[in-house]
MARZA-391016 format. One record per residue: residue number from 1; residue in three letters; x, z, y of N, C-alpha, C in turn. Coordinates in nm, 2 decimals. Each point is the difference from the previous one (the first is absolute). Example, Ala and Ser with C-alpha at 12.3 -4.5 7.8 and 13.67 -1.06 7.14 Angstrom:
2
<pt 1 ALA <1.32 0.78 -0.57> <-0.09 0.00 0.12> <0.09 0.00 0.12>>
<pt 2 SER <-0.04 -0.07 0.11> <0.09 0.00 0.11> <-0.08 0.08 0.11>>
//
This chain:
170
<pt 1 LYS <1.79 -6.55 0.33> <0.06 0.16 0.01> <-0.06 0.03 0.09>>
<pt 2 SER <-0.11 -0.03 0.10> <-0.06 0.04 0.12> <-0.12 0.16 -0.06>>
<pt 3 GLY <-0.03 -0.07 -0.07> <-0.15 0.11 -0.08> <0.10 0.04 -0.02>>
<pt 4 MET <0.12 0.05 -0.12> <0.05 0.14 -0.10> <0.02 0.05 0.13>>
<pt 5 LYS <0.10 -0.07 0.12> <-0.01 0.06 0.15> <-0.06 0.11 0.03>>
<pt 6 LYS <-0.14 -0.07 0.04> <-0.10 0.05 0.04> <-0.08 0.14 -0.07>>
<pt 7 VAL <0.04 -0.01 -0.15> <-0.09 0.12 -0.12> <0.17 0.07 0.04>>
<pt 8 ILE <0.08 -0.02 -0.02> <0.17 0.13 0.01> <-0.07 0.06 0.15>>
<pt 9 ASP <-0.02 -0.07 0.12> <0.01 0.09 0.09> <-0.14 0.07 0.01>>
<pt 10 ASN <-0.17 -0.07 -0.07> <-0.08 0.07 0.01> <0.05 0.16 -0.11>>
<pt 11 GLY <0.06 -0.03 -0.05> <0.01 0.12 -0.14> <0.08 0.11 0.07>>
<pt 12 ASN <0.13 -0.04 0.08> <0.05 0.12 0.08> <-0.08 0.07 0.12>>
<pt 13 MET <-0.08 -0.10 0.05> <-0.09 0.05 0.13> <-0.08 0.13 -0.11>>
<pt 14 LEU <-0.03 -0.07 -0.12> <-0.11 0.10 -0.05> <0.11 0.18 -0.09>>
<pt 15 LYS <0.15 -0.05 -0.04> <0.07 0.09 0.01> <-0.02 0.08 0.10>>
<pt 16 GLY <-0.03 -0.01 0.15> <0.05 0.09 0.08> <-0.11 0.02 0.03>>
<pt 17 GLU <-0.11 -0.09 -0.01> <-0.13 0.09 0.03> <-0.02 0.16 -0.09>>
<pt 18 ILE <0.02 -0.03 -0.13> <0.06 0.04 -0.06> <0.04 0.17 -0.04>>
<pt 19 THR <0.08 0.01 0.09> <0.07 0.12 0.01> <-0.01 0.07 0.16>>
<pt 20 THR <-0.04 -0.14 0.06> <-0.06 0.09 0.13> <-0.11 0.08 -0.07>>
<pt 21 LEU <-0.11 -0.03 -0.07> <-0.11 0.10 0.02> <0.09 0.08 -0.15>>
<pt 22 SER <-0.02 -0.01 -0.08> <0.14 0.08 -0.11> <0.00 0.12 0.16>>
<pt 23 SER <0.13 -0.02 0.07> <0.04 0.10 0.02> <-0.14 0.12 0.04>>
<pt 24 GLN <-0.05 -0.10 0.10> <-0.12 0.14 0.01> <-0.10 0.09 -0.08>>
<pt 25 ILE <-0.01 -0.04 -0.14> <0.03 0.11 -0.11> <0.12 0.04 -0.07>>
<pt 26 VAL <0.07 -0.03 0.01> <0.13 0.10 -0.05> <0.07 0.05 0.07>>
<pt 27 ASN <0.02 0.12 0.00> <0.06 0.08 0.14> <-0.05 0.18 -0.10>>
<pt 28 ILE <0.18 0.03 0.08> <-0.01 0.10 -0.03> <-0.09 0.14 0.06>>
<pt 29 ASN <-0.09 -0.01 0.07> <-0.10 0.08 0.02> <-0.13 0.02 -0.13>>
<pt 30 SER <-0.03 -0.11 -0.05> <-0.07 0.05 -0.11> <0.03 0.05 -0.12>>
<pt 31 THR <0.14 0.01 -0.02> <0.04 0.03 -0.11> <0.03 0.18 0.06>>
<pt 32 MET <0.04 0.00 0.08> <0.00 0.15 0.11> <-0.12 0.08 -0.04>>
<pt 33 ASN <-0.07 -0.11 0.09> <-0.16 0.12 0.04> <-0.05 -0.01 -0.20>>
<pt 34 SER <0.05 -0.07 -0.12> <-0.02 0.03 -0.17> <0.03 0.12 0.00>>
<pt 35 ILE <0.15 0.03 -0.03> <0.06 0.06 0.00> <-0.06 0.12 0.04>>
<pt 36 ASN <0.00 0.04 0.11> <-0.05 0.09 0.09> <-0.15 0.05 -0.05>>
<pt 37 LYS <-0.06 -0.08 0.03> <-0.17 -0.01 -0.20> <0.03 0.06 -0.08>>
<pt 38 LYS <0.12 -0.02 -0.05> <0.02 0.03 -0.18> <0.04 0.17 0.01>>
<pt 39 LEU <0.04 0.00 0.11> <0.12 0.22 0.02> <-0.15 0.05 0.01>>
<pt 40 ASP <-0.09 -0.05 0.09> <-0.06 0.12 0.10> <-0.15 -0.06 -0.15>>
<pt 41 ASP <0.06 -0.06 -0.08> <-0.17 -0.03 -0.09> <0.10 0.14 -0.12>>
<pt 42 SER <0.12 -0.02 0.02> <0.08 0.12 -0.16> <-0.03 0.16 0.04>>
<pt 43 GLY <-0.05 -0.06 0.13> <0.04 0.21 0.07> <0.15 0.03 0.05>>
<pt 44 PHE <0.08 -0.12 0.03> <0.13 0.02 0.04> <-0.06 0.08 0.20>>
<pt 45 GLN <0.08 0.09 -0.01> <-0.01 0.03 0.17> <0.10 0.01 0.06>>
<pt 46 GLY <0.01 0.04 0.12> <0.12 -0.06 0.12> <0.07 -0.08 0.01>>
<pt 47 PHE <0.01 -0.10 -0.05> <0.08 -0.11 -0.01> <-0.07 -0.11 0.00>>
<pt 48 HIS <0.10 -0.18 0.08> <-0.09 -0.10 -0.03> <0.01 -0.08 0.04>>
<pt 49 VAL <0.07 -0.12 0.00> <0.08 -0.08 -0.02> <-0.04 -0.11 0.08>>
<pt 50 GLN <0.08 -0.03 0.09> <-0.02 -0.09 0.19> <0.14 -0.04 0.01>>
<pt 51 LYS <0.00 -0.13 0.07> <0.06 -0.09 0.03> <0.16 0.04 0.08>>
<pt 52 LYS <0.14 -0.06 0.01> <0.05 0.14 0.08> <0.01 -0.08 0.14>>
<pt 53 ALA <0.04 0.08 0.05> <-0.02 -0.04 0.13> <0.10 -0.12 0.06>>
<pt 54 ASP <0.13 0.06 -0.06> <0.10 -0.12 0.01> <0.03 -0.10 -0.06>>
<pt 55 ASP <-0.12 -0.04 -0.10> <0.02 -0.12 -0.03> <-0.18 0.01 -0.14>>
<pt 56 PRO <-0.05 -0.08 0.11> <-0.17 0.02 -0.07> <0.00 -0.06 -0.15>>
<pt 57 ASN <0.05 -0.08 -0.06> <0.01 -0.05 -0.13> <0.04 0.04 -0.09>>
<pt 58 LYS <0.06 0.19 0.03> <0.05 0.04 -0.10> <-0.15 0.14 -0.04>>
<pt 59 TYR <0.00 0.11 -0.01> <-0.05 0.05 -0.04> <0.05 0.18 0.01>>
<pt 60 GLU <-0.02 0.12 0.03> <0.03 0.12 -0.03> <-0.05 0.10 0.00>>
<pt 61 ILE <0.01 0.10 -0.11> <-0.13 0.11 -0.02> <0.01 0.08 0.14>>
<pt 62 ILE <-0.10 0.05 0.05> <-0.02 -0.01 0.11> <-0.10 0.23 -0.02>>
<pt 63 ARG <0.04 0.09 0.06> <-0.11 0.14 -0.01> <-0.03 -0.06 0.12>>
<pt 64 ASP <-0.18 0.13 -0.05> <-0.09 0.00 0.07> <0.01 0.04 0.21>>
<pt 65 ASP <0.15 0.04 -0.03> <0.02 0.07 0.13> <0.10 -0.09 0.05>>
<pt 66 GLY <0.00 -0.19 -0.03> <0.09 -0.08 0.06> <0.12 0.00 -0.10>>
<pt 67 THR <0.12 0.08 -0.04> <0.14 0.03 -0.08> <-0.04 -0.08 -0.08>>
<pt 68 PRO <0.15 -0.02 -0.02> <0.02 -0.08 -0.16> <0.01 0.11 -0.13>>
<pt 69 ALA <-0.09 -0.10 -0.13> <0.03 0.15 -0.05> <0.03 -0.03 -0.12>>
<pt 70 HIS <0.10 0.16 0.05> <0.10 0.03 -0.11> <0.02 0.10 -0.09>>
<pt 71 GLY <-0.02 -0.02 -0.12> <0.02 0.10 -0.11> <-0.18 -0.05 -0.06>>
<pt 72 LEU <0.03 -0.06 -0.01> <-0.16 -0.05 -0.15> <0.05 0.05 -0.05>>
<pt 73 SER <-0.05 0.03 -0.11> <-0.03 -0.01 -0.17> <0.09 -0.12 -0.08>>
<pt 74 GLU <0.07 0.03 -0.12> <0.00 -0.10 -0.05> <-0.16 -0.12 -0.09>>
<pt 75 GLY <-0.03 0.10 0.02> <-0.18 -0.06 -0.06> <-0.04 -0.06 0.10>>
<pt 76 GLU <0.02 0.04 0.13> <-0.10 -0.06 0.17> <0.08 -0.15 0.03>>
<pt 77 ARG <0.18 0.01 -0.05> <0.06 -0.12 -0.03> <-0.05 -0.11 -0.05>>
<pt 78 ASN <0.00 0.05 -0.09> <-0.07 -0.05 -0.15> <-0.09 -0.10 0.06>>
<pt 79 PHE <-0.11 0.09 0.04> <-0.14 -0.10 0.04> <0.02 -0.10 0.11>>
<pt 80 ILE <0.05 0.06 0.09> <-0.04 -0.15 0.09> <0.14 -0.08 -0.01>>
<pt 81 ALA <0.08 0.00 -0.10> <0.09 -0.07 -0.07> <-0.05 -0.05 -0.04>>
<pt 82 PHE <-0.12 -0.04 -0.13> <-0.08 -0.06 -0.05> <-0.07 -0.06 0.05>>
<pt 83 LEU <-0.09 0.04 0.10> <-0.10 -0.06 0.05> <0.04 -0.09 0.12>>
<pt 84 TYR <0.14 0.03 0.01> <0.04 -0.10 0.08> <0.10 -0.15 -0.13>>
<pt 85 PHE <0.03 0.06 -0.08> <0.03 -0.10 -0.10> <-0.15 -0.11 -0.06>>
<pt 86 TYR <-0.14 0.09 0.00> <-0.09 -0.10 -0.02> <-0.02 -0.08 0.15>>
<pt 87 HIS <-0.03 0.05 0.09> <0.04 -0.13 0.09> <0.08 -0.12 -0.06>>
<pt 88 LYS <0.10 0.03 -0.01> <0.10 -0.08 -0.01> <-0.02 -0.12 -0.07>>
<pt 89 VAL <-0.06 0.03 -0.12> <-0.07 -0.01 -0.11> <-0.09 -0.14 0.03>>
<pt 90 LEU <-0.10 0.08 0.06> <-0.15 -0.10 0.07> <0.06 -0.09 0.05>>
<pt 91 GLY <0.03 0.05 0.14> <0.07 -0.05 0.09> <0.11 -0.14 0.00>>
<pt 92 LYS <0.01 -0.08 0.14> <0.08 -0.09 0.01> <0.15 0.03 0.05>>
<pt 93 GLU <0.09 -0.05 -0.02> <0.15 0.00 0.09> <-0.04 -0.01 0.13>>
<pt 94 SER <-0.09 -0.11 0.05> <0.02 -0.05 0.12> <-0.16 -0.08 0.03>>
<pt 95 ALA <0.03 0.02 0.14> <-0.15 -0.09 0.01> <0.01 -0.14 -0.05>>
<pt 96 GLY <0.11 -0.13 0.00> <-0.05 -0.09 -0.05> <0.07 -0.08 -0.13>>
<pt 97 SER <-0.02 0.15 -0.08> <0.08 0.00 -0.15> <-0.17 -0.01 -0.09>>
<pt 98 THR <0.05 -0.02 -0.10> <-0.14 -0.01 -0.12> <0.11 0.10 -0.10>>
<pt 99 PHE <-0.18 0.03 -0.06> <0.08 0.11 -0.06> <-0.02 -0.09 -0.14>>
<pt 100 ARG <0.15 0.13 -0.04> <0.10 -0.05 -0.16> <-0.06 0.05 -0.09>>
<pt 101 ASP <0.04 -0.02 -0.11> <-0.03 0.04 -0.14> <0.10 0.12 0.01>>
<pt 102 ARG <-0.11 0.11 -0.06> <0.11 0.14 -0.02> <-0.06 0.06 -0.13>>
<pt 103 ILE <0.18 0.08 0.00> <0.06 0.07 -0.16> <-0.05 0.15 0.08>>
<pt 104 VAL <-0.10 0.10 -0.02> <-0.01 0.17 0.02> <0.05 0.00 -0.08>>
<pt 105 VAL <0.15 0.15 0.05> <0.04 0.13 -0.01> <-0.05 0.10 0.00>>
<pt 106 THR <-0.12 0.05 -0.05> <0.08 0.19 0.06> <0.11 0.05 -0.09>>
<pt 107 ASP <0.01 0.08 0.11> <0.12 0.15 -0.13> <-0.04 0.08 0.06>>
<pt 108 ASP <-0.06 0.04 -0.09> <-0.08 0.16 0.00> <-0.05 0.02 0.16>>
<pt 109 PRO <-0.09 -0.05 0.05> <-0.09 0.04 0.11> <-0.03 0.07 0.03>>
<pt 110 VAL <0.03 0.09 -0.09> <-0.10 0.12 0.02> <0.09 0.20 0.01>>
<pt 111 SER <0.07 -0.09 -0.01> <0.13 0.10 0.03> <-0.02 0.12 0.11>>
<pt 112 SER <-0.04 0.14 -0.05> <0.06 0.08 0.05> <-0.16 0.05 0.11>>
<pt 113 MET <-0.09 -0.09 0.01> <-0.18 -0.01 0.01> <-0.10 0.06 -0.04>>
<pt 114 ASP <-0.05 0.05 0.06> <-0.11 0.10 0.02> <-0.10 -0.05 -0.12>>
<pt 115 SER <-0.10 0.07 -0.04> <-0.07 -0.11 -0.08> <-0.12 -0.10 0.03>>
<pt 116 SER <-0.02 0.06 0.18> <-0.10 -0.10 0.01> <0.06 -0.11 0.09>>
<pt 117 SER <0.12 0.00 0.05> <0.11 -0.11 0.03> <-0.01 -0.08 -0.13>>
<pt 118 LEU <0.07 0.02 -0.14> <0.01 -0.01 -0.14> <-0.12 -0.07 -0.06>>
<pt 119 PHE <-0.14 0.03 0.09> <-0.09 -0.08 -0.03> <-0.06 -0.14 0.07>>
<pt 120 ILE <0.02 0.02 0.11> <-0.01 -0.07 0.12> <0.12 -0.15 -0.02>>
<pt 121 VAL <0.13 -0.01 -0.07> <0.08 -0.04 0.00> <-0.02 -0.09 -0.14>>
<pt 122 SER <-0.06 0.06 -0.09> <-0.06 -0.08 -0.17> <-0.08 -0.03 0.04>>
<pt 123 SER <-0.07 0.01 0.12> <-0.17 -0.12 0.00> <0.07 -0.11 0.07>>
<pt 124 ILE <0.11 0.00 0.08> <0.08 -0.05 0.04> <0.07 -0.12 -0.08>>
<pt 125 VAL <0.09 0.05 -0.09> <0.06 -0.05 -0.08> <-0.13 -0.09 -0.13>>
<pt 126 ARG <-0.18 0.05 -0.04> <0.03 -0.06 -0.05> <-0.13 -0.11 0.09>>
<pt 127 GLU <0.05 0.00 0.12> <-0.04 -0.13 0.09> <0.04 -0.11 -0.04>>
<pt 128 LEU <0.14 0.02 0.03> <0.13 -0.09 -0.01> <-0.01 -0.10 -0.17>>
<pt 129 ILE <-0.05 0.14 -0.07> <0.00 -0.07 -0.14> <-0.09 -0.04 -0.03>>
<pt 130 ALA <-0.12 -0.02 0.08> <-0.12 -0.08 0.00> <0.02 -0.16 0.09>>
<pt 131 ILE <0.07 -0.03 0.05> <0.09 -0.05 0.12> <0.06 -0.10 -0.16>>
<pt 132 CYS <0.11 0.07 -0.02> <0.04 -0.05 -0.14> <-0.11 -0.05 -0.07>>
<pt 133 PHE <-0.06 0.06 -0.06> <-0.06 -0.01 -0.09> <-0.11 -0.16 0.06>>
<pt 134 ASN <-0.04 0.00 0.12> <-0.10 -0.09 -0.01> <0.05 -0.14 0.03>>
<pt 135 ASN <0.11 -0.02 -0.01> <0.10 -0.10 -0.01> <0.01 -0.10 -0.17>>
<pt 136 GLY <-0.07 0.12 -0.06> <-0.03 -0.08 -0.17> <-0.12 -0.02 -0.03>>
<pt 137 SER <-0.10 0.02 0.10> <-0.15 0.01 0.02> <-0.04 -0.11 0.01>>
<pt 138 PRO <-0.03 -0.18 -0.08> <-0.05 -0.08 0.09> <-0.09 -0.01 0.12>>
<pt 139 ALA <-0.12 0.17 -0.08> <-0.13 0.03 0.07> <-0.04 0.08 0.15>>
<pt 140 LYS <0.19 0.02 0.02> <0.03 0.01 0.12> <0.12 -0.07 0.15>>
<pt 141 ALA <0.01 -0.14 -0.08> <0.00 -0.06 0.05> <-0.01 0.04 0.18>>
<pt 142 ASP <-0.06 -0.02 0.05> <0.06 0.05 0.22> <0.02 0.20 0.05>>
<pt 143 ALA <0.08 0.05 -0.16> <0.06 0.12 0.07> <0.16 -0.05 0.03>>
<pt 144 PRO <-0.01 0.15 0.04> <0.20 -0.06 -0.01> <0.01 0.01 -0.05>>
<pt 145 ARG <0.13 -0.17 0.00> <0.12 0.01 -0.13> <0.11 0.00 0.03>>
<pt 146 PHE <0.06 0.08 -0.01> <0.17 0.02 0.11> <0.09 0.12 -0.11>>
<pt 147 ILE <-0.10 0.05 -0.02> <0.05 0.14 -0.12> <0.04 -0.02 -0.15>>
<pt 148 LYS <0.07 -0.14 -0.05> <0.03 -0.03 -0.12> <0.02 0.09 -0.18>>
<pt 149 GLN <0.00 0.16 0.06> <0.13 0.06 -0.07> <0.02 0.16 0.13>>
<pt 150 ILE <-0.04 0.11 -0.16> <-0.02 0.16 0.11> <0.07 0.05 -0.15>>
<pt 151 PHE <0.15 0.07 0.07> <0.01 0.11 -0.12> <-0.05 0.11 0.08>>
<pt 152 VAL <-0.02 0.12 -0.08> <0.01 0.15 0.05> <0.10 0.08 -0.06>>
<pt 153 LEU <0.04 0.04 0.03> <0.12 0.10 -0.08> <-0.06 0.10 0.09>>
<pt 154 THR <0.02 0.10 -0.09> <-0.06 0.13 0.03> <0.02 0.14 -0.14>>
<pt 155 TYR <0.05 0.07 0.03> <-0.01 0.19 -0.08> <-0.09 0.06 0.04>>
<pt 156 ASN <-0.09 -0.06 0.06> <-0.16 0.13 0.01> <-0.06 -0.06 -0.09>>
<pt 157 ALA <-0.05 0.06 -0.13> <-0.16 0.00 -0.05> <-0.09 -0.03 0.08>>
<pt 158 PHE <-0.04 0.04 0.02> <-0.10 0.03 0.10> <-0.05 -0.17 0.09>>
<pt 159 PHE <0.07 0.02 0.03> <0.05 -0.18 0.13> <0.05 -0.05 -0.09>>
<pt 160 HIS <0.02 0.00 -0.18> <-0.01 -0.15 0.00> <-0.14 -0.02 -0.10>>
<pt 161 LYS <-0.08 0.13 -0.04> <-0.15 0.01 0.02> <-0.05 -0.07 0.06>>
<pt 162 GLU <-0.04 0.04 0.14> <-0.05 -0.07 0.12> <0.02 -0.08 -0.04>>
<pt 163 VAL <0.13 -0.12 0.02> <-0.02 -0.11 0.03> <0.01 -0.12 -0.13>>
<pt 164 SER <-0.01 0.08 -0.07> <-0.07 -0.11 -0.18> <-0.10 0.05 0.02>>
<pt 165 TYR <-0.10 0.03 -0.02> <-0.05 0.11 -0.04> <-0.15 -0.13 0.08>>
<pt 166 ASP <-0.04 -0.12 -0.09> <-0.12 -0.10 0.06> <-0.18 0.07 0.01>>
<pt 167 ARG <0.05 0.02 0.10> <-0.20 0.03 0.02> <-0.04 -0.03 0.00>>
<pt 168 LEU <0.02 -0.15 0.01> <-0.20 -0.10 0.01> <0.00 -0.03 -0.20>>
<pt 169 LYS <0.10 0.07 -0.07> <-0.04 0.00 -0.16> <-0.04 0.03 -0.06>>
<pt 170 HIS <-0.02 0.12 0.08> <0.03 0.12 -0.07> <-0.17 0.06 0.03>>
//
């Protein structure tokens, strides 16, 4: 029994080490920086995402002058919400957790967006579809394997064409 106790204790010690190391890479800064980069790359100007001063585990949308961003268009709000959703899909719930299998459902993610935002969202959705597709491909055993199904609901025919067109086979 002492051998079993050693193995369990060693496992618990390693689990603690993994949690400590994961906390160094799982943080809101990387998500915030990535969202801000996508906003900049997309041409959105005049606002960005930053940590809330009174709660550093939450975000807020701030104008360039430092005031809260009120009066964003529906397309701007949807784009920021989609970027946050994307990071939640790819991320872990906490530093100590592991990736759990996911079923991803998007319901008209490009509602009220302009064409440049639509193009960026469609490329992100194609990335999520590729992760899901890799789950069934034995040749890609080293790819992320946590999106088991993805459902994309939309009324936008152009968006549908963008996410469903397979550029590699044509």
